[in-house]
N, C-alpha and C positions, 0 to 999 in steps of 0.2 A: 631887426634888423640891423640894429647899432654894431652889433658883434659881426656879423656876417661882411659889412664893410671895412672891419677893424681887421679879420681874417684876411679881408682880399687885400687888405692894406700890407698885413705884414708880409704874405705869399708873395704880393708884387714885389716887395722890396727884397727880401729874402734871392728872389729868383735873378732879380736883376744885380744882385751880391757875388751871386753865383755865375753869372756871364761875364761880369766884369773881370772878377778874377782869374778866369778860365778853369775852373773849376769842372765846367762842361765842356774840356778839351778834351777826349779821352788820351790825347798823347801826350800831353804837360801833365796828366794825372797818372800815368803810367809809369814816365822817367821820374815823376817824387818816388814813387814807391819801388822803383827799381834800384835797391840801396848799393848794390854791388854789382851795378849796368854803366848806364849812361846817363847818375844820378843827375836830375835836377830839383835844387836845393828851394826854387822860390815858392811853393804851393805851402812850405813850410812858414811863411811869415802869414800867408793868408788865415792858415788855421790857428796860428799865437793870436791873430787881431780878432780870430771867433771866440777864441778863450778868454782874452780878457774880460768882454763886454757880456759876457754868458757868468763870469766869474763874479761880477758886479751884480747881473739881475739874480743870482741864488742865495745871495747876500739877500736881497730885498724882497726875496719872495719868502724867504724863512721866518723873517718878522711879520710877514703879513697871512691874512686867512681868504682876504678877499682882493679882487685883481681890481685893477682903477675902474672896470666896468661893474662892479659892484658882485663878482660872480664868485663864487667859492676857489680857492684853488685847490687843487688834487695833492691828495698825502704826496710829499718828497720821495721820491723811488729808494727802493730799498739798497742797501750796501752792500750785500751780502756779494759774496764771490761764489757763481751756482756752476755746475756743470751745466746748466743752459745758457748758462753767460757766457762761458769761457767757447761751446762750441760754436755761439749763433756767432762771436765775435770772429772766431777764426775762419766759417763758412763767409760771415761778408768781406774779410779785407781778402779772402781768396777769390772771391766771386769779383769783388772792386778791382785788384789787379791785372786781373784775366780781361774782362773788358774797358775798363778805365771810367765807368759810372757806377754811382747808385743812386740812390732815388729819389734824392732832389735836386742832383743836376738832367737826371734824367726828365725828371717832368719838367725842367725848363726848358730844354734843348729840344720838346717834345715837336714843334713846330717847325725845325731845321733837322733833326736827328735822320733825316731819312728813313729806310727800312730798318737799318740796324738798329736804331734808336726806338722805332718802333715795336720792333721782334723784344727787346730787353725788356721792354713795358709789357708786353703779354707774358713773358719769362717769369716777371717779378709779380704781375697780378697770381697767376697761377701758384706760385710760390707762397704767396701769402694766402689762398686760399686754402693750399691744402697743408700748410705748416702747422696751422695749430693742434689739428687731427695727429698729424705725424709725432709732435712736441708730446701731447699728452699719450702716443701709445708710447715711446721709446720712453722718455723721463716718469711716465707714471707707474709704468713695470720695475724700474729703478725704485722709485720712489717707496712701494708696496711690499718691494723686499728689503728692502734700507731706509727705516722712515727718516725723513729729515723734521726737525720743527722748531720755531722760532719760539713754542710757546714762552710765554714771560705771564703769569699772574698778576695783575697790576690795580689794585685794587683802589676805586675813587671812594668808595665808604665800605663798612663792612657787609653791606649787600648789594653790591655792583661793584663788576671788576672790568677790566677791557685788558686785550691781548693783541698783539699779531696774530697774523694767520696762523690757524691748529691744523693739525692733520689727528684723522678719526684715532688714530693712535692714541691720541692727548686727553679722550674724553672723561678715559676712566681716572686719571690723575684727577681733571676738571672733575668728577664726581667724588670723587676724596676727598677734596678740599671744599664740600658742602655744597657746591653748588648743584642747583636745581633745576636751571632753565637756562636753555645758549639760547645768545641771539646773535644769527649770521646778517651783519652789516655788511657785507663785500658780495656784488654780484658776478654770476657766473663766469660771465665776459672777461673777469680780469684773470681767470685761475685753470689748471688745466681741471681736466675731467675728473677725476680721481678725489677733487676737492672738491665739486659743486655743490651744490645744496643738498640735494635727492640725497645723495652717500651721506654727508655728513648728516642727514637727517635719522636716514635707517638705522647709524650707528647708534645715534645719541638715544633713540627710543628705543634699540635695541638693551641700553645701559638702565634706562628708564628714567632720561633726562628728556624734558621737556624743550622743542626746538620749535624756535620761530626764526624763517625767514624774514629780515627787514632792508634789502638792495637798497645801496644808499651811495647814488652817481658821484662820482667825484665830480662838484662843478654844479650838482643837482639835488641837492639835498632839498627838502618838503616838508612841508606842516605833517603832511600825510606819514612822513617818515618818524618825524617828533611823537605825531598821536602814537602808530601804533607802539613806539618803543614805550611810551609811558604808559599805555593799555597792559604790555607784556610783564613790567615790572609790578605795576600796579595787581596784575592776576598771579604772578608766582608763588607758589606755596614757601620759597625759599631766596636764599640770594641768586642773583642773575650774573652770568659770566657773558659778556659782548664780544665779538671779534669782530677783525676788517682785516686790512694790510697791514696796518702799522698800530693799530689801537686809537689813530687819532680822529676819523668817522664816528666814533662810539662815544667818543669822550665830549664829542661836540654835540651829539641830539643826546645826551646825559645832560649838558650844562641848560640845552634848551629846555626840554623837561620842564627841569626843576627851577627856571628862571619864576620867581615873585615867590619861589619856597627857601629860597638859600638865597644870600648875599650874591650879587654879582662878583664882587672879590672874589666871594669863594669857590664860585665856580671855576674860576680863572686858575686863583691860587693851587686847586688840588689836582686839578690834569698835569699842570707845570711840574708838579714833582716827577713826573715821567718824559719830560721834553716836550709836552703839547703847547703851543702857545693858540690860548684862546682870546688874545687882548683883541685882535681884530674883530672879535664877536661883541665886543660889551655892550657896544649902542642895541643891539640886536636883542641880545640878553634883557639889557633894561625896557626895551621898546615890549618886549612881552611880559615881563613884569609888571610894569603900568598895565598892560590891556588885561592879565590877569585883576590887578587889584580895582579895577574900572569895574571889573566881573560884576565882583563882590561886592562893590558899593549899587 
């Protein structure tokens, strides 16, 4: 309930800001985007006013693992410039300039946007419904013919490594590096179909690799995730290779698995070599270590 109330408050504040700033005024928005015509530069101040607090918020978020409501923060977005990012940005800009609305202002103006605003919302919902499948078909074919990978094996121990998202073509290199078991910590909903669990599992097993799906939802890691990861590591006949969007979730689960068997300082220090900040997890790791010690007693 607390989370829903804060979401309502944030949404209401966002909508009020859009209304006061003029972002729901289609004429004003199109005037700002028409730099070669009758240009209206006033919305540039609105965008600047939005960027500055967000820059501060990102810096704060980078130092935290939990929100102020004690929820897990999602992984930081990738900074890769991909064909999908460029295509999506161009299409977004074209649509914004033609209509003068984007999703946030469209929702904020739903009560007085008239039939035009309602039509825009229907078109937007249809796009959201069909875009994932279309994207997977277009970019899935491109990726299958010219694979692009962000694989980088990052060993936390001699028998456990993490990595950003891998491609089926990377699995041979993972096997050649000596890993016998793959753990997929990324939900299918985050990725195109050619990287889904079923595809990766089939490719891994074809190479003789064990494959375990243990999807960790951003902000929704559970002790069941920790249990599955722990059991997989214990049952593996050799080194384990885990991947997610950036490798952060794989590192977090690893630290929680080993709470009480290694010092908390060590569990935080090792992932930090690869840029994973687990310091906000210190209290949770200590609590699990204390529980483990109590169980032994």
